KOLKE-778030 format. One record per residue (C-alpha): residue number from 1; chain; x negated, y, z. Coordinates in pm, 1 decimal. Last residue first. Layout:
# KOLKE-778030
NODE    k  c        xx        yy        zz
NODE  NUM  A         X         Y         Z
...
This chain:
# KOLKE-778030
NODE    k  c        xx        yy        zz
NODE  216  A    3370.9   18836.2    3829.4
NODE  215  A    3669.9   19055.4    3750.7
NODE  214  A    3476.8   19325.2    3565.2
NODE  213  A    3412.2   19136.6    3243.5
NODE  212  A    3745.2   18960.7    3273.4
NODE  211  A    3865.2   18601.4    3286.9
NODE  210  A    4100.1   18535.7    3575.3
NODE  209  A    4002.4   18218.0    3758.7
NODE  208  A    3634.8   18314.1    3722.9
NODE  207  A    3568.9   18360.5    4096.4
NODE  206  A    3735.7   18031.3    4174.6
NODE  205  A    4012.3   17997.1    4432.2
NODE  204  A    3946.8   17681.0    4633.6
NODE  203  A    4028.4   17828.4    4973.3
NODE  202  A    4315.5   18024.9    4817.6
NODE  201  A    4486.4   17710.0    4694.6
NODE  200  A    4441.4   17532.8    5026.7
NODE  199  A    4567.6   17832.0    5222.4
NODE  198  A    4876.3   17859.7    5003.4
NODE  197  A    4948.8   17488.0    5040.7
NODE  196  A    4926.0   17504.3    5420.1
NODE  195  A    5124.7   17829.4    5438.5
NODE  194  A    5427.4   17696.7    5252.2
NODE  193  A    5535.6   17802.5    4904.5
NODE  192  A    5842.6   17973.6    4755.8
NODE  191  A    5938.3   18128.0    5090.6
NODE  190  A    5963.7   18471.4    4922.7
NODE  189  A    5709.8   18597.0    5176.1
NODE  188  A    5486.3   18303.5    5093.6
NODE  187  A    5515.7   18358.5    4718.1
NODE  186  A    5413.7   18725.0    4753.5
NODE  185  A    5118.5   18634.2    4973.8
NODE  184  A    5015.9   18374.8    4717.9
NODE  183  A    5000.3   18634.1    4439.6
NODE  182  A    4814.9   18881.1    4660.6
NODE  181  A    4558.4   18615.5    4753.6
NODE  180  A    4514.1   18515.7    4389.3
NODE  179  A    4446.7   18877.9    4298.0
NODE  178  A    4193.0   18904.6    4580.5
NODE  177  A    4015.1   18591.8    4460.5
NODE  176  A    3991.1   18735.3    4107.6
NODE  175  A    3860.8   19067.2    4240.1
NODE  174  A    3580.5   18913.6    4441.1
NODE  173  A    3592.8   18960.8    4816.6
NODE  172  A    3344.1   19131.6    5050.3
NODE  171  A    3202.2   19332.1    4758.1
NODE  170  A    3245.8   19660.4    4939.7
NODE  169  A    3460.9   19796.4    4660.0
NODE  168  A    3683.6   19488.2    4650.2
NODE  167  A    3747.5   19448.1    5020.9
NODE  166  A    3811.7   19821.6    5050.5
NODE  165  A    4059.0   19822.3    4760.5
NODE  164  A    4245.3   19524.8    4907.8
NODE  163  A    4268.6   19687.5    5251.3
NODE  162  A    4432.5   20003.4    5124.7
NODE  161  A    4230.4   20322.7    5126.3
NODE  160  A    4239.7   20634.3    5343.1
NODE  159  A    3857.7   20658.7    5360.9
NODE  158  A    3823.1   20625.9    5739.1
NODE  157  A    4131.5   20410.8    5786.9
NODE  156  A    4024.2   20174.8    5511.2
NODE  155  A    3671.0   20158.7    5649.8
NODE  154  A    3808.2   20052.9    5988.6
NODE  153  A    4024.6   19785.3    5827.6
NODE  152  A    3727.1   19659.1    5627.0
NODE  151  A    3506.1   19634.8    5935.9
NODE  150  A    3770.6   19435.6    6124.8
NODE  149  A    3818.6   19208.2    5825.0
NODE  148  A    3445.9   19148.6    5797.9
NODE  147  A    3430.1   19058.8    6166.9
NODE  146  A    3721.0   18814.2    6127.7
NODE  145  A    3525.9   18642.3    5847.6
NODE  144  A    3613.4   18649.2    5477.9
NODE  143  A    3709.2   18391.1    5213.1
NODE  142  A    3752.0   18121.8    5476.9
NODE  141  A    4103.9   18038.8    5354.5
NODE  140  A    4249.7   18126.5    5695.3
NODE  139  A    4043.0   18446.9    5694.3
NODE  138  A    4175.5   18546.8    5352.2
NODE  137  A    4532.0   18476.4    5458.5
NODE  136  A    4493.3   18680.7    5776.8
NODE  135  A    4352.8   18975.3    5582.4
NODE  134  A    4642.4   18975.1    5339.2
NODE  133  A    4910.0   18961.3    5606.4
NODE  132  A    5126.2   18651.6    5602.4
NODE  131  A    5414.1   18794.4    5804.3
NODE  130  A    5482.1   19166.5    5846.7
NODE  129  A    5700.8   19209.1    5542.5
NODE  128  A    5748.7   19386.7    5212.5
NODE  127  A    5693.7   19182.1    4894.7
NODE  126  A    5404.3   19328.9    4696.7
NODE  125  A    5488.8   19258.8    4334.6
NODE  124  A    5235.9   19083.5    4115.8
NODE  123  A    5342.3   19170.5    3762.3
NODE  122  A    5040.2   18993.0    3611.1
NODE  121  A    4965.5   19304.9    3405.1
NODE  120  A    5019.5   19533.2    3705.2
NODE  119  A    4774.5   19334.1    3921.5
NODE  118  A    4532.9   19320.0    3628.9
NODE  117  A    4537.6   19698.1    3587.4
NODE  116  A    4457.3   19746.3    3956.0
NODE  115  A    4169.2   19500.1    3937.4
NODE  114  A    4026.4   19660.3    3625.7
NODE  113  A    4019.5   19999.1    3801.1
NODE  112  A    3846.2   19850.8    4106.8
NODE  111  A    3594.5   19668.8    3889.3
NODE  110  A    3518.4   19988.0    3700.6
NODE  109  A    3450.9   20172.5    4027.4
NODE  108  A    3230.6   19889.0    4153.9
NODE  107  A    3035.6   19889.5    3827.1
NODE  106  A    2990.0   20264.6    3848.8
NODE  105  A    2850.6   20214.9    4199.7
NODE  104  A    2582.0   19982.1    4065.7
NODE  103  A    2484.1   20219.1    3785.1
NODE  102  A    2463.5   20511.5    4029.1
NODE  101  A    2228.6   20309.0    4248.5
NODE  100  A    2019.5   20194.1    3954.7
NODE   99  A    1955.4   20555.4    3844.6
NODE   98  A    1828.1   20499.7    3489.9
NODE   97  A    2193.8   20477.4    3380.4
NODE   96  A    2291.2   20155.3    3205.1
NODE   95  A    2624.7   20113.9    3384.1
NODE   94  A    2678.0   20490.0    3348.9
NODE   93  A    2802.2   20443.2    2993.9
NODE   92  A    3074.0   20211.9    3119.6
NODE   91  A    3176.3   20470.8    3378.4
NODE   90  A    3203.2   20733.5    3105.7
NODE   89  A    3422.6   20510.2    2893.1
NODE   88  A    3629.3   20407.0    3196.5
NODE   87  A    3740.3   20764.0    3262.4
NODE   86  A    3635.6   20956.9    3570.0
NODE   85  A    3717.4   20948.1    3940.1
NODE   84  A    3364.1   20853.7    4041.3
NODE   83  A    3393.8   21020.6    4381.5
NODE   82  A    3576.3   20716.9    4517.3
NODE   81  A    3288.8   20492.2    4412.4
NODE   80  A    3049.7   20723.8    4593.1
NODE   79  A    3229.8   20708.4    4925.7
NODE   78  A    3303.6   20337.1    4901.2
NODE   77  A    2935.5   20251.4    4865.4
NODE   76  A    2839.1   20511.3    5127.2
NODE   75  A    3062.2   20352.7    5388.2
NODE   74  A    2979.1   19995.5    5289.3
NODE   73  A    2605.6   20019.8    5341.2
NODE   72  A    2540.7   19664.4    5223.1
NODE   71  A    2215.9   19746.1    5043.9
NODE   70  A    2133.1   19626.2    4693.1
NODE   69  A    2194.4   19957.0    4515.7
NODE   68  A    2021.2   20140.3    4800.6
NODE   67  A    1701.1   19940.4    4755.9
NODE   66  A    1701.4   20007.7    4383.7
NODE   65  A    1754.8   20377.0    4454.5
NODE   64  A    1460.5   20388.0    4696.1
NODE   63  A    1234.4   20214.3    4444.0
NODE   62  A    1348.7   20461.5    4179.0
NODE   61  A    1233.5   20764.6    4376.3
NODE   60  A    1494.9   21043.1    4407.2
NODE   59  A    1401.0   21318.4    4162.3
NODE   58  A    1727.1   21298.8    3967.0
NODE   57  A    1921.2   21366.2    4290.1
NODE   56  A    2221.8   21133.6    4294.4
NODE   55  A    2096.8   20929.8    4590.4
NODE   54  A    2006.2   21247.6    4780.7
NODE   53  A    2353.8   21392.9    4732.9
NODE   52  A    2513.5   21063.6    4834.2
NODE   51  A    2310.5   21043.1    5154.0
NODE   50  A    2397.8   21403.0    5240.5
NODE   49  A    2766.7   21328.4    5189.0
NODE   48  A    2738.0   21015.5    5406.3
NODE   47  A    2598.3   21206.5    5706.8
NODE   46  A    2360.3   20999.9    5921.4
NODE   45  A    2075.9   21075.2    5675.7
NODE   44  A    1892.2   20770.5    5543.7
NODE   43  A    1891.6   20895.2    5183.0
NODE   42  A    1759.0   21221.6    5329.7
NODE   41  A    1427.3   21080.8    5448.1
NODE   40  A    1330.8   20934.5    5112.0
NODE   39  A    1447.6   21262.9    4959.4
NODE   38  A    1173.0   21432.3    5159.4
NODE   37  A     910.9   21205.1    5002.9
NODE   36  A    1054.5   21277.8    4658.9
NODE   35  A     996.7   21654.8    4696.0
NODE   34  A    1307.5   21878.8    4676.2
NODE   33  A    1292.3   22071.8    4349.2
NODE   32  A    1603.0   21898.2    4212.1
NODE   31  A    1810.9   22038.0    4503.1
NODE   30  A    2089.7   21794.0    4592.5
NODE   29  A    1930.5   21670.1    4915.9
NODE   28  A    1835.1   22023.2    5023.1
NODE   27  A    2192.3   22142.1    4981.0
NODE   26  A    2311.1   21838.2    5175.2
NODE   25  A    2067.6   21908.6    5460.2
NODE   24  A    2194.1   22266.6    5473.0
NODE   23  A    2557.7   22158.0    5476.6
NODE   22  A    2479.9   21882.6    5730.6
NODE   21  A    2375.4   22158.6    5972.1
NODE   20  A    2150.1   22038.8    6256.6
NODE   19  A    1842.7   22064.2    6034.2
NODE   18  A    1627.5   21749.8    6008.5
NODE   17  A    1571.0   21776.7    5631.6
NODE   16  A    1515.7   22149.0    5687.4
NODE   15  A    1221.6   22061.9    5914.1
NODE   14  A    1078.5   21845.7    5636.9
NODE   13  A    1095.1   22140.6    5399.1
NODE   12  A     908.8   22380.9    5631.6
NODE   11  A     945.3   22718.6    5459.7
NODE   10  A     656.6   22971.0    5458.9
NODE    9  A     734.2   23327.4    5359.5
NODE    8  A    1103.4   23414.6    5353.8
NODE    7  A    1129.7   23671.2    5077.0
NODE    6  A     882.9   23559.2    4812.6
NODE    5  A     920.3   23189.7    4894.2
NODE    4  A     645.8   22959.7    5025.2
NODE    3  A     657.8   22583.9    5056.6
NODE    2  A     577.7   22366.7    5356.4
NODE    1  A     539.3   21995.2    5420.7
């Protein structure tokens, strides 16, 4: 596909989509004049920033955005949620945005904010220690698999996020289960409960234990 400019003559848009510079690909992905068929290519770009730019382009086809909103591409999910550093009112408005991908990521961002507020409200204090790590507790209770934990730890290092935030924003663990895990971890480190009982409680933790619109 080619377009013509007054100064440069014929420009091969698809060639630009394969350009070695992620900056150029990103500029193309964010340009509202970029054809939808080229945006289909750019949402699969190896660079997360290019993917995000294409996903937020108003000309990106809706079927592509729906597919992205349901995909388990954890890197891009966390990347966009972290960029949505805006107030809850705006995030709530974005829940009904025509871009289904943006709407889905807004929900993850709201869920993360609600989770952090709930932890403070319940006064769950993180007791320092190396025993009873969060990931190990969740594996013991069969809430996540060892492979999921390994992926989450890698994502946390990449995006400079704590494990709990990664588990929540990727959808690996529901917020209410994560809160229960933190509460039990604190009790274990205080020696107020034994591991067998904590594991049993966490295994049967229900997703609606803490009632909240964004803690489901």
